[in-house]
N, C-alpha and C positions, 0 to 999 in steps of 0.2 A: 504494500500499499504506500509506504514512504513517497518520497520524491524521486525515487531512482529513475523514473520513465519522465518525469516532469522536465528534465533539461534546464530551460532558463525559467520556467515557470515557478514562482517563489511559492513554497508550500503553504504559506498563509493566503495567497491569492486562489491556489488549486484548491484547498480545503473549503475556503468562502464559497466559490462557485459550485463546487458539488453540493453544498449545504442548500444554496440558494437558487440552483437551476435543475433542470431534469436531466442536465448532461452527465456522462460518465467521467471519471478520471481520463482514461483513454481519448474519449472525445475532446476534452478541454485540452489535452496535450496536444492532439492533432490540430484544433483550431489555433492554438498558440503558435505552432510551427508555421502553420500557413499564414498567419497573423505578421509573424516576424519576417517572413519572405517577402510579403506585398507591402508591409510597413516597416522597413529596418529601424525608425525610429522610435518605433513603440508606440506610435499615435496616429490615428487615421483622421484625415481633413474631412470636410462636409464633402468636397469634391470627390474623393476616392470612395467615400460612403455612398454617394449617389451613384457612382460608376458599379459599384457592387449590386446596389440595389436594381439597378436598370437590367442586370443580367437575370434576375428573376421576374421582370416583367417586360419581355423583349416585343411586345406586340402592343404597348401602350407608352404613356409617358408619366414614369413614377418620379421625377425629378422634385416636383413641389412637394409631394407626399414624403419623399426622403427627406427633404430639408426640414419638414415638421418632425419626423422620426429622429433625426438627429439632434434637434433643438431639444428635444424631450429627454434625451439621453445625455446630453452635454451637461452633466450635473454642475460642473465648475464654471460653466460658460466660457471656456479658452478657447472655443472654436476647433476642439480636436476630441476624439475620444480614445481613451487608453483600453488596453485589452479587457479590463474588468468590465467597463462601460459598454464596450461592444459585444461581449458575451451575455450581458445582461439584457442588451438590447435583442439581440438574436433569441434569447429565451423568452422573454416578455412577448415579443412579436409571433412567436411560434406555437405558444400555449393555448389551451382551449379557454373555457369560461371560469376565470378565476378572480379572485377579488383583486390579487396583484395585477393581473392584465388589465382590469378595470381602473385601478388607480393610475397605471401608466396612460390607458386611453385618456383618462380624464387630463392629464399633463400634456399629452398631445393636442387635444381641443382648447387646452388654456394657453391660447397662443402669447398672451400677454403676461403670462405666469403671475396674475393678481389672485389667484386662489378660486376664481369663479369662471364659468363659461357663459358667454353670451350669444344670441343667436346669430350675430355676425361672425362669431369664431366659428360655431357649428357650421355656416355656410362656408366659411374659408376651407376647414378641414374637409367637408362633404365635397367641395369642387377639387381638392387634391385626391381625394379617395377616387372621384368619379374618372379622373384622368388616368387611373390604374385599368379601368374597365376596357378592353379591346371593342373596338367599334361594333364588331359583331355581335358582341354580347348585350349592348346596350338595346338593340332592338327587341330582346326578350325579357327585358324589365317590366315590372308593371307600370300602368300610366302614372301612377301617383310617385314614381321615383325614377323616371327616365331622363331626369335632369339633375344637376345638383342642387339647384334651388329646390326642386320638389322634393328630394331626399332629406335636405336640410329641414324643410318645414315639416316633413312626416316625422322625422327624428324629434324636432322641438315640440311636437304636440304631445309626445309621451312623457314630457316633464312638467306638462299642465302649467305652463308659464307664458305671461304675455310677450310679445315681441321684444319688449323694453326690459324685461326683467332678465335675472340671471340665475344660474344653477350651481350650487354648491358641490364638493367633490362627493359628499355622502349621498346627496340627491340623485347625482349623476350615477353612481354606481347602484344604488337602489332601483333607480329608473330601468337601468339596462337589464339588472337582475330578474326584475320583474316582468320583462318582455323579451321574449326571444326575437322579435322583429327588429327592436331596438338594436340588439347585439349584433344582428345582421347588419345593420344600416352603418354601424360606427367602423366598418372593417369590408375588405374586399377580399372574398375568396373565389378564385378563378374556378369556373365550371370545367369539370374534369371528364 
């Protein structure tokens, strides 16, 4: 178990990531080796992050969404992600319906980082999410969510707030937990 396989990954970071993510020690070590190859400085810039993200969405425009994801994980606002921030980003954006993922989703939607979400912030993130959807999938969407604005309106209604009101983190999490449709609207899952 020790850090014999970990190479340059510190034992502290390895143990922390094993405790706080779904990834195994082997996976974390492999991620670290790849991270160090791609990012010899040990930090990933917003542009590099967008480039990696674009590989997951080759048929759409993920740049705006990737910028918001990056912002939500750049905990110290230094314009880069270190390995730990990067792995936590991967973990939270790839896990299921969990409180942790919803806490992250709240930080994604809280564009100005003031602790509340407004309808305009919901519209901004829904616009970024909508850009992830390939054009051929948009035609299959229900009429009330076939544009970013309609999607934002539909999501905002789940919080039972007027257009000029705001939603706190607890309200956001509960609103999404109480409604599977809201969960679907805050993310994009490619049709398989």
